[in-house]
C-alpha positions as CSV (number, residue, x, y, z in Angstrom):
1,M,-0.1,0.1,-0.1
2,G,1.3,3.3,-1.0
3,K,2.1,6.3,1.2
4,K,-0.8,8.7,1.7
5,R,-0.5,12.3,0.1
6,Y,-2.0,14.9,2.0
7,S,-3.1,18.4,0.3
8,H,-2.8,21.7,2.2
9,F,-6.3,22.9,2.3
10,R,-5.2,25.7,4.5
11,D,-3.3,27.4,1.9
12,S,-6.0,27.1,-0.8
13,I,-8.6,28.9,1.8
14,F,-6.0,31.8,2.9
15,Y,-5.1,32.7,-0.8
16,T,-9.0,32.6,-1.8
17,S,-9.6,34.7,0.9
18,L,-6.8,37.3,0.6
19,I,-7.6,37.7,-2.9
20,M,-11.4,38.3,-2.1
21,L,-10.3,40.9,0.8
22,F,-8.0,43.0,-1.1
23,G,-10.4,43.2,-4.2
24,L,-13.3,44.3,-1.9
25,L,-11.2,46.8,-0.2
26,I,-9.9,48.3,-3.2
27,A,-13.5,48.6,-4.9
28,L,-15.1,50.1,-1.9
29,V,-12.2,52.7,-1.0
30,P,-14.4,55.4,-2.3
31,L,-17.3,54.6,0.1
32,F,-14.8,54.5,2.9
33,Y,-13.7,58.2,2.0
34,T,-17.4,59.3,1.8
35,L,-18.4,57.7,5.3
36,S,-15.3,58.9,7.1
37,A,-15.6,62.4,5.6
38,N,-19.3,62.7,6.9
39,L,-18.5,61.1,10.2
40,L,-15.4,63.5,11.1
41,R,-17.6,66.6,10.0
42,R,-20.3,65.7,12.4
43,S,-17.7,64.8,15.0
44,A,-15.9,68.1,14.3
45,E,-19.2,70.0,14.2
46,D,-20.0,68.5,17.6
47,Y,-16.9,69.3,19.0
48,T,-17.0,73.1,18.0
49,E,-20.7,73.5,19.2
50,Q,-19.5,72.2,22.6
51,L,-16.7,74.5,22.6
52,L,-18.8,77.4,21.9
53,L,-21.3,76.7,24.5
54,Q,-18.2,76.7,26.9
55,V,-16.9,80.1,25.7
56,N,-20.5,81.4,25.9
57,N,-20.9,80.5,29.5
58,S,-17.8,82.2,30.4
59,I,-18.6,85.4,28.7
60,N,-22.2,85.5,30.0
61,Y,-20.9,85.0,33.4
62,Y,-17.9,87.8,32.9
63,V,-21.0,90.2,31.2
64,T,-23.0,89.3,34.2
65,E,-20.7,90.6,36.7
66,M,-20.6,93.8,34.9
67,I,-24.2,94.0,34.7
68,D,-24.4,93.3,38.4
69,I,-22.0,96.4,39.1
70,S,-23.9,98.6,37.2
71,D,-27.1,97.8,38.8
72,Y,-25.4,98.3,42.1
73,L,-24.1,102.0,41.0
74,S,-27.5,102.9,39.3
75,R,-29.5,102.0,42.7
76,S,-26.8,103.7,45.1
77,Q,-28.4,106.6,47.2
78,D,-25.1,108.4,46.9
79,M,-25.4,108.0,43.0
80,I,-28.9,109.2,43.1
81,A,-28.0,112.6,45.2
82,F,-25.1,113.2,42.9
83,L,-27.4,113.3,39.9
84,N,-30.1,115.2,41.4
85,D,-27.5,117.5,42.5
86,E,-28.8,117.2,46.2
87,E,-25.6,117.2,48.3
88,P,-22.4,118.3,47.7
89,L,-20.5,115.4,49.8
90,A,-22.7,112.9,47.4
91,A,-19.7,113.5,44.7
92,E,-17.1,112.4,47.0
93,R,-18.8,109.1,48.5
94,V,-19.5,108.2,44.8
95,H,-16.0,108.6,44.0
96,E,-15.0,106.3,46.7
97,Q,-17.6,103.6,45.7
98,L,-15.9,103.7,42.2
99,A,-12.6,103.8,43.5
100,T,-13.3,100.7,45.5
101,I,-14.6,98.8,42.8
102,D,-11.9,99.9,40.6
103,G,-9.1,98.7,43.1
104,I,-10.6,95.3,43.2
105,R,-11.3,94.8,39.6
106,P,-7.9,94.6,37.4
107,D,-10.1,93.9,34.3
108,L,-11.7,97.6,34.5
109,V,-10.2,100.4,32.6
110,H,-12.3,103.4,33.1
111,L,-15.4,103.4,35.5
112,L,-16.9,107.0,35.0
113,V,-20.2,108.4,35.7
114,F,-21.8,111.3,33.5
115,R,-24.2,113.8,35.0
116,G,-26.7,115.6,32.8
117,D,-24.9,118.8,33.0
118,G,-21.6,117.4,31.7
119,Q,-20.0,116.9,35.3
120,F,-18.4,113.6,35.7
121,I,-16.8,111.4,38.7
122,S,-14.0,108.6,37.9
123,G,-13.0,105.8,40.0
124,R,-9.5,107.2,39.6
125,K,-8.2,110.9,40.8
126,D,-7.0,113.5,38.6
127,T,-8.6,112.2,35.6
128,K,-9.2,114.5,32.7
129,L,-11.6,114.1,29.6
130,N,-9.8,114.4,26.0
131,P,-10.8,118.2,25.1
132,N,-10.5,117.0,21.5
133,W,-13.2,114.3,21.9
134,D,-16.8,114.7,22.5
135,Y,-18.1,111.4,23.6
136,R,-21.6,112.7,23.0
137,R,-20.9,111.9,19.3
138,T,-19.9,108.3,19.8
139,S,-21.7,105.2,18.7
140,W,-21.5,104.1,21.9
141,Y,-23.2,106.9,23.6
142,N,-26.2,106.8,21.1
143,K,-26.9,103.6,21.3
144,T,-26.9,103.9,25.0
145,L,-29.1,106.6,24.9
146,E,-31.7,104.5,22.6
147,A,-31.5,101.4,25.2
148,Q,-33.2,103.7,27.9
149,G,-31.4,102.4,31.0
150,R,-30.9,98.5,29.6
151,P,-27.0,97.8,29.5
152,V,-25.4,98.1,26.1
153,M,-22.2,96.1,25.2
154,S,-20.2,97.6,22.7
155,S,-17.7,96.2,20.0
156,S,-14.2,96.6,20.8
157,R,-12.3,99.9,20.0
158,V,-9.7,102.3,21.0
159,E,-11.0,104.5,23.6
160,N,-10.0,108.2,23.4
161,L,-12.3,109.5,26.3
162,I,-9.4,110.2,28.6
163,E,-6.7,112.7,28.1
164,G,-3.2,110.9,27.4
165,E,-4.8,107.4,27.4
166,Y,-5.5,105.1,24.0
167,P,-6.2,101.5,25.4
168,W,-8.2,98.9,23.3
169,V,-11.7,98.4,25.5
170,V,-14.8,96.9,25.2
171,S,-17.5,98.8,27.2
172,L,-20.8,98.2,29.0
173,S,-22.9,101.4,29.5
174,R,-26.2,102.4,30.2
175,S,-28.4,105.4,31.0
176,I,-29.5,106.0,34.9
177,Y,-32.9,107.0,35.6
178,V,-34.1,108.7,38.5
179,D,-38.2,108.8,38.8
180,G,-38.3,108.3,35.1
181,V,-36.1,110.8,34.2
182,R,-32.8,110.3,32.7
183,K,-30.2,111.9,35.1
184,G,-27.1,110.7,33.5
185,M,-25.0,107.8,32.3
186,L,-22.7,105.2,33.5
187,L,-19.6,104.0,31.2
188,I,-17.6,100.7,32.4
189,N,-14.4,100.3,30.2
190,L,-13.4,96.6,30.0
191,N,-9.9,95.6,29.3
192,Y,-9.8,93.8,26.0
193,Q,-7.2,91.3,27.0
194,Q,-10.0,90.0,29.5
195,I,-12.1,89.0,26.6
196,S,-8.9,87.8,24.6
197,D,-7.9,85.4,27.7
198,I,-11.6,83.9,27.9
199,C,-11.5,83.2,24.2
200,N,-7.9,81.8,24.0
201,S,-8.5,79.4,27.4
202,L,-11.1,77.5,25.6
203,S,-10.0,77.7,22.1
204,Y,-8.1,74.5,20.4
205,D,-4.5,74.7,19.0
206,D,-3.7,74.9,15.4
207,Q,-7.1,73.5,14.1
208,G,-9.4,76.6,14.8
209,F,-10.1,79.7,16.9
210,V,-13.0,81.8,18.2
211,Y,-14.1,85.2,17.4
212,I,-16.8,87.6,18.5
213,I,-19.0,89.9,16.4
214,G,-20.7,92.8,18.3
215,S,-24.5,93.7,17.4
216,D,-23.2,96.3,15.1
217,N,-21.7,93.4,12.7
218,R,-18.1,94.7,14.2
219,L,-15.4,92.5,15.7
220,V,-15.7,92.6,19.2
221,Y,-12.8,90.3,19.4
222,H,-10.4,88.4,17.2
223,P,-7.2,86.7,17.5
224,Q,-5.8,88.7,14.6
225,Q,-8.0,91.7,15.2
226,Q,-5.1,94.0,13.7
227,L,-4.8,92.1,10.4
228,V,-8.5,92.1,10.2
229,Y,-8.7,95.9,10.5
230,S,-5.6,96.7,8.3
231,G,-7.3,94.6,5.4
232,I,-4.5,92.0,5.2
233,K,-6.9,89.5,6.6
234,S,-11.0,88.9,5.7
235,E,-13.4,87.4,8.2
236,R,-16.9,86.4,8.0
237,L,-18.9,89.0,9.7
238,D,-22.3,88.0,8.2
239,L,-23.0,85.4,10.8
240,N,-25.0,87.4,13.1
241,A,-28.2,86.1,12.2
242,G,-29.6,86.0,15.8
243,A,-30.0,82.3,16.0
244,A,-30.5,80.9,19.6
245,G,-28.7,78.0,19.2
246,P,-25.5,77.0,17.4
247,V,-25.6,77.2,13.6
248,S,-22.8,75.5,11.7
249,D,-21.9,76.4,7.7
250,V,-19.2,75.0,5.8
251,T,-16.9,77.4,3.4
252,D,-14.0,76.6,1.9
253,G,-13.3,73.8,3.8
254,L,-13.8,75.7,7.2
255,I,-16.3,74.8,9.6
256,Y,-18.2,78.2,10.8
257,T,-20.4,77.7,14.0
258,S,-22.3,80.6,15.3
259,L,-24.2,81.2,18.7
260,L,-25.7,84.6,19.8
261,S,-24.8,85.4,23.4
262,E,-28.3,86.6,24.7
263,D,-26.7,88.5,27.9
264,S,-24.2,90.7,25.9
265,G,-25.9,90.6,22.4
266,W,-22.7,89.1,20.8
267,T,-22.4,86.8,18.3
268,L,-19.6,83.8,18.9
269,V,-18.1,82.1,16.0
270,S,-16.3,79.2,16.0
271,V,-14.0,78.3,13.1
272,F,-12.6,74.7,12.3
273,D,-10.3,73.7,9.6
274,T,-11.6,70.6,8.4
275,S,-7.9,69.8,6.7
276,Q,-7.0,68.7,10.2
277,L,-9.6,66.5,11.1
278,V,-7.7,63.4,10.1
279,A,-5.0,64.4,12.6
280,I,-7.3,65.2,15.6
281,S,-10.1,62.7,15.6
282,P,-9.6,59.2,16.5
283,L,-12.9,58.2,14.8
284,H,-10.9,58.2,11.5
285,T,-8.7,55.3,12.7
286,S,-11.7,53.3,14.5
287,L,-14.0,53.7,11.2
288,Y,-11.1,52.3,9.0
289,I,-10.7,49.5,11.3
290,G,-13.7,48.8,11.8
291,I,-14.7,48.8,7.9
292,T,-11.5,46.7,7.5
293,L,-12.6,44.3,10.0
294,F,-16.5,44.2,8.2
295,F,-15.1,43.4,4.8
296,A,-12.6,40.8,6.0
297,I,-15.3,38.8,7.8
298,L,-17.6,39.1,4.5
299,A,-14.4,37.8,2.4
300,F,-14.3,34.9,4.6
301,L,-17.8,34.1,4.6
302,M,-17.8,34.3,0.8
303,S,-14.7,32.1,0.8
304,Y,-16.9,29.1,2.8
305,I,-18.7,28.0,-0.2
306,A,-15.3,27.5,-1.9
307,S,-14.1,25.7,1.0
308,K,-16.9,23.7,2.2
309,K,-15.7,20.4,0.7
310,L,-12.4,20.8,2.4
311,T,-14.1,21.7,5.7
312,D,-16.8,18.7,5.7
313,P,-13.9,16.2,7.3
314,I,-13.7,18.8,10.1
315,L,-17.2,18.7,11.1
316,S,-17.0,15.0,11.1
317,L,-14.5,14.7,13.2
318,K,-16.2,17.6,15.2
319,R,-19.3,15.2,15.9
320,S,-17.2,12.2,16.9
321,M,-15.5,14.4,19.2
322,K,-19.1,15.7,20.5
323,R,-20.0,12.0,21.0
324,F,-17.3,11.1,23.0
325,E,-17.4,14.0,25.0
326,Q,-21.0,13.2,25.9
327,G,-19.8,9.8,27.4
328,D,-20.2,7.6,24.2
329,L,-16.3,5.8,24.9
330,N,-16.9,3.9,21.6
331,A,-17.2,7.0,19.6
332,K,-14.7,6.6,16.4
333,A,-13.9,9.3,13.7
334,T,-14.9,7.8,10.3
335,L,-12.9,9.8,7.4
336,T,-12.7,9.1,3.7
337,V,-10.0,12.1,2.9
338,H,-6.5,11.8,2.8
339,N,-5.3,14.7,4.2
340,E,-4.1,16.3,7.5
341,I,-7.6,15.8,9.0
342,S,-7.6,12.2,8.2
343,E,-4.5,11.9,10.1
344,L,-5.9,13.8,12.9
345,G,-9.0,11.7,13.1
346,D,-6.6,8.4,13.2
347,Q,-5.1,10.2,16.4
348,F,-8.2,10.6,17.7
349,N,-9.2,6.9,17.7
350,V,-5.9,6.2,19.4
351,M,-6.6,8.6,22.0
352,T,-10.1,7.3,22.5
353,D,-9.1,3.7,22.9
354,R,-6.1,4.8,25.4
355,I,-8.6,6.7,27.4
356,K,-11.4,4.0,27.5
357,Q,-8.5,1.6,28.8
358,M,-7.4,4.1,31.4
359,Y,-10.9,4.9,32.4
360,Q,-11.7,1.0,33.0
361,Q,-8.4,0.8,34.7
362,T,-9.2,3.8,37.0
363,I,-12.5,2.5,38.1
364,E,-10.8,-1.1,39.0
365,I,-8.0,1.1,41.0
366,E,-10.6,3.3,42.8
367,K,-12.8,0.2,43.9
368,Q,-9.5,-1.3,45.5
369,K,-8.8,2.2,46.8
370,R,-12.1,2.5,48.8
371,L,-11.7,-1.2,50.0
372,S,-8.4,-0.6,51.4
373,E,-9.4,2.8,53.1
374,L,-12.9,1.0,54.5
375,Q,-10.4,-1.9,55.9
376,S,-8.1,0.4,57.2
377,L,-10.5,2.5,59.0
378,Q,-12.2,-0.7,60.5
379,A,-8.7,-2.1,61.7
380,Q,-7.6,0.9,63.5
381,I,-8.1,1.6,67.3
382,R,-7.9,5.1,68.4
383,P,-4.5,5.6,70.0
384,H,-5.2,7.8,72.9
385,F,-7.6,4.7,73.8
386,L,-4.8,2.3,73.7
387,Y,-2.7,4.7,75.8
388,N,-5.0,5.3,78.3
389,T,-5.7,1.3,78.5
390,L,-1.9,0.4,78.9
391,E,-1.4,3.3,81.8
392,S,-4.4,1.8,83.6
393,I,-2.6,-1.7,83.3
394,I,0.3,-0.1,84.6
395,W,-1.5,2.0,87.6
396,M,-3.3,-1.3,88.5
397,A,0.2,-3.2,88.6
398,E,1.8,-0.9,90.6
399,L,-1.1,-1.1,93.1
400,D,-0.7,-4.9,92.9
401,Q,-4.2,-5.6,91.4
402,R,-3.4,-8.7,89.5
403,Q,-6.8,-10.0,88.6
404,N,-7.7,-7.0,87.2
405,V,-4.6,-6.5,85.3
406,I,-5.2,-10.0,83.8
407,E,-8.9,-9.1,83.1
408,M,-8.0,-5.7,81.3
409,T,-5.1,-7.3,79.5
410,S,-7.1,-10.1,78.3
411,S,-9.8,-8.1,77.0
412,L,-7.3,-5.5,75.4
413,S,-5.8,-8.6,73.9
414,K,-9.0,-9.9,72.2
415,L,-10.0,-6.3,71.5
416,L,-6.9,-6.0,69.2
417,R,-7.2,-9.9,67.7
418,A,-10.8,-9.0,66.8
419,S,-9.9,-5.5,65.1
420,V,-7.2,-6.8,63.0
421,N,-8.9,-10.0,61.7
422,R,-12.2,-8.0,60.4
423,A,-10.1,-7.1,57.2
424,G,-13.3,-4.7,56.3
425,S,-15.9,-7.9,55.5
426,L,-19.3,-8.4,57.0
427,V,-19.2,-10.2,60.5
428,S,-22.1,-11.5,62.5
429,L,-23.8,-9.3,65.1
430,E,-22.8,-11.9,67.6
431,T,-19.1,-11.1,66.7
432,E,-19.8,-7.4,66.9
433,I,-21.7,-7.9,70.4
434,D,-18.8,-9.6,71.6
435,Y,-16.0,-6.9,70.4
436,V,-18.3,-4.2,72.1
437,R,-18.5,-6.2,75.5
438,H,-14.8,-6.5,75.7
439,Y,-14.6,-2.6,74.8
440,I,-17.1,-1.6,77.6
441,K,-15.4,-4.3,79.9
442,I,-12.1,-2.3,79.5
443,Q,-13.7,1.0,80.1
444,K,-15.8,0.0,83.2
445,M,-12.4,-1.1,84.6
446,R,-11.4,2.7,84.2
447,Y,-14.7,4.5,85.2
448,Q,-15.6,1.8,87.9
449,D,-19.0,2.3,89.4
450,K,-19.5,5.4,87.1
451,L,-20.4,3.3,84.1
452,E,-23.0,0.5,83.5
453,S,-24.3,-1.3,80.5
454,L,-27.2,-3.0,78.9
455,I,-27.2,-5.4,75.9
456,E,-30.5,-6.7,74.8
457,V,-30.3,-8.3,71.6
458,S,-32.6,-11.2,70.7
459,P,-30.5,-14.6,70.3
460,A,-32.8,-15.1,66.6
461,L,-30.6,-11.9,65.4
462,M,-27.1,-12.8,66.6
463,Q,-26.3,-14.2,63.0
464,A,-27.3,-11.2,60.9
465,K,-24.7,-10.0,59.0
466,V,-23.5,-6.2,60.0
467,L,-20.2,-4.4,59.1
468,G,-17.4,-4.6,61.3
469,L,-16.9,-1.8,63.8
470,I,-20.5,-0.3,63.2
471,I,-21.1,-0.1,66.9
472,Q,-18.2,0.4,68.8
473,P,-17.8,4.0,67.5
474,L,-20.9,4.9,69.0
475,V,-20.5,3.6,72.2
476,E,-17.0,5.3,72.4
477,N,-19.2,8.3,71.5
478,A,-21.4,8.0,74.2
479,I,-19.0,7.5,77.0
480,Y,-16.6,10.3,76.0
481,H,-19.0,12.9,75.3
482,G,-22.2,12.0,77.3
483,I,-21.3,9.8,80.7
484,K,-17.5,11.4,81.4
485,P,-18.9,14.6,82.0
486,L,-21.9,13.4,84.1
487,K,-21.4,13.2,88.0
488,T,-23.9,10.4,88.5
489,Q,-23.6,6.8,87.3
490,G,-24.2,6.6,83.2
491,V,-26.0,3.7,81.8
492,I,-25.3,2.6,77.9
493,R,-28.0,0.8,76.6
494,I,-27.7,-1.2,73.3
495,T,-30.7,-3.0,71.6
496,A,-31.3,-4.8,68.2
497,Y,-34.4,-5.7,66.9
498,E,-36.0,-6.6,63.3
499,S,-38.2,-3.9,61.7
500,T,-39.7,-2.7,58.3
501,L,-37.9,0.3,56.2
502,S,-41.4,1.8,56.1
503,E,-41.4,2.1,59.9
504,H,-37.6,3.3,60.2
505,P,-36.9,6.0,57.1
506,A,-33.6,6.7,56.8
507,S,-34.5,10.3,57.5
508,G,-35.7,9.6,60.9
509,S,-34.2,6.4,62.3
510,K,-32.3,6.0,65.8
511,G,-29.3,4.3,66.2
512,A,-27.4,2.6,63.2
513,R,-29.9,0.8,60.5
514,L,-28.6,-1.8,58.2
515,P,-30.2,-4.3,55.9
516,S,-30.7,-7.6,57.4
517,F,-29.0,-10.2,55.0
518,D,-30.8,-13.3,56.7
519,S,-34.0,-11.9,55.7
520,E,-35.8,-13.1,52.5
521,K,-37.7,-10.0,52.3
522,N,-36.5,-6.5,50.8
523,D,-38.3,-4.4,53.1
524,R,-36.9,-6.1,56.1
525,C,-34.1,-4.6,58.1
526,L,-32.3,-4.9,61.2
527,V,-32.4,-1.5,63.6
528,I,-29.4,-1.1,66.0
529,E,-29.9,1.5,68.8
530,I,-27.3,2.8,71.3
531,S,-28.5,5.3,74.1
532,D,-27.4,6.6,77.0
533,N,-28.4,8.9,80.2
534,G,-25.7,11.3,79.7
535,V,-25.4,15.2,79.6
536,G,-26.8,15.1,76.0
537,F,-26.5,17.6,73.4
538,S,-28.3,20.6,71.8
């Protein structure tokens, strides 16, 4: 018979799946790109919206603080007294109030109050207005008059109001009314850098930035504001549509997300460069890995049809292994192919034969082991009992109690001989009773009048077969745990009688219950009871 030739079907499956996989991936690259671009764009829009909401919260918090300051100053009694020109010292107290606020808020550039007659009070001493600049002609002044007491936030500008100072500021202004009549105006010039810090702290690195448009469609803040004003850089200022929620628009590869800030009236705009999406979004990598895995699985599923004939032997071997796993030790693999699977089937058959042999050997070994353990248990006498008995013999010999020494030695000898000769087999009840009598006799010589025994067994039951050493452990337990702690005389009672299984079920029997091997009726049993008048137990 010639040598079998094995074909390597693994290579066939591998190359088939590999070709199909690369073919599918190459054909579906455009789909991958489209899906990735849409998902990444959605992710970028969500990210910019969250960022814009954070900037809006910070701006609103800052503007609310300024509004609270203006509310406090507008309602001050000293402020009302100054505007009504009621008290000469009111101006000094208003100046102290403004100076206190100006001192604890480093973000305030100017804090001024203008009265209707042209008088003003500043938070700083020796403040002089610019004689070449009329603030009444400025846009912020006119917008404040139109607002009729409501706070007005301006766009960023160079402030020319104070002589010799030209800072970039964003202002909050409001008219102050007393009894329905406009009496003056409050102007709070804010440091432009404060707004810049808020936007920069919540902006992103190189992928985009945040800028702010005022209600007049002029820039409040832009990270490159000088370039925008000089015309070097252009920026979209048409996004002030008044929408309450984030609105996204894509122009020239840039995602513009705008949000109206209700407290300030400004429009916050986030700009995100979509060309950086691949670099910053982990979704891109996850998407391509997921798509690759999907089409890899699809390719292998399609190759299943071509490889079915090659995998049928594997399924046949699997069914044989399953039967063997479920306990069928005669299960064999029957394969008609000539490749690695048939070789594996041959090895499986050899393995099952060996396991079957080992299983049978294990059963036999376990039987012998259990028999040996039973024989060992039945042959042993507790060492402490033997030591105590020998000590008692020595003690009686020292007291010259020869007859007691002879009786105890004789009983111990018979006890040892009986226990050694049992060999784990069944013995008659009479033999077991004699063994117990020798044991009790030794114990009575130790405990003397403290121990008494009663054995009541019908002569007709003496030849019933029982396991050796079935009674002695119970008697020993009764002596050591029931009678030994007793201060009066203890009595052990041993009885045996024949009964039925229905009268003594296993869950409620007293003493030891064993089948009577002499009885011809299967429902008959031998009942052995051991009782004592000891201290008992819970």
